[in-house]
N, C-alpha and C positions, 0 to 999 in steps of 0.2 A: 443275678448273673444265672446266665443258660449256658449249658457245657453242651455243646456242639461234637458228635464222634467223625472222627474223619480217619480214612485207611490210608496211611503214609506209603504211597506207591515204592519208594526204593526200598524201604526196610521191611516192608508188609507187617507193621505194626499198627496197633489202635491207638491213637494218639488223642488226646482230648484239647480243642478250642475253647477256650471260655469267652464269650462276647456280652459285653454290655449294652444293653440297648434300654431306651424308655420311648414311649409312644407318648406322644403329646395328646392332650385332650382334642376330641374332636377329630383325631387324623386317622382312626384306624376304619378300614374298609369293611373289614369281615370280623365279627363279634360273634361268639357261641357261649351259651352258657347251657351248660349239661346238668345243672343242679337246681330245678324250679324254687326250690326255698328259698335261694338266693335274690329273686325277683319278688320276693315280698317287701311290705314297706319295714322301713328302716334296719335293712339287713345289708345291702351292696349296692352300689351303683354302677351295675354292671353296662350300662350303656354309656358312661361316661364319656368313654374316650371314641365312640363311634362317630363318624364323619356324616356328614350330609349328603342324602342318598345312598348309602351303607347299607349293608345287610345283617339282620341279627337273627340267630338261630337260635329257640330256646327248645330245648328238649324236656315234653311235660307230659303226662297222664292224659291232660285235657285234650292233646290229639284222638285220643281214640273214643272221644264221645261222640254223640251225633251231631252234624253240623250244625242244627238249631240251637244244641245247649252249648257250643264252645265260645262263644262271644262273650257270653255272660259271665261264664267260668272264667274266663281269661281277666276281664273286668276286674273279678272279683279277688283272684289272687296277685294279679300283679299290681304293683306298686303304681298310684297314678301320677306319681314323679317320672317313673320309669315310661309309662304309656304317654305323657305329656311331650317327654323328649322324641320317644319314637315319633310321633306326630310332627313337633316341630321341625325336625330333622329330615323328614319326608324318609324314613328309614325301611327299606321292604323286610318285612317281618315275617319269619316262617315257623311253622311249630310242627314237632312230632315227636311221637313216641317211638324212639328207638331202644328202648327196653323190649317193648311188645315188638317190634319188628324183629330186633336181631332174635327174640326167641321162635317166633314163627319160622324162621329159617334156620333153626338149630344152632345158632351162637349166641346162647345162653352164659350172659356174664362178658360179653366181647362187645357191645356199645362201639369202642371205639373205631371198629372196620365200619360200622354204621357212619360213623361221624367223619370219617377218612371219605367216604363215597360222597354224603353230602356236602362236605368240603369242596369237594371236587367239581360238584354241580353247580354249587351256589355260585363261588368265586372264581375260581380259574378258567 
């Protein structure tokens, strides 16, 4: 269950609206994984819900590596099952070291701001 906050216009009070929703397998247009350890073998199937041609974003320290080392590091870090799903569904795959980027701009510990911008640029 997810709580959504809404301001009631007539009484100026904050009210809670509870929304039940379920995303079917292969139905999500955009999936983001902000913890790279979730992509390791036998942890979580983070791409289970992504649709064909969807967008997958991974926050990982690997993005800070030199380009020639990134691919091998990603292959070593990410579960083969996840890589196979990304390839079979022709998913657009993006990586970024959001922690490092946030700290460069003085936003230490505020990665959610970077995630919002990434979401706006990749999906909206």
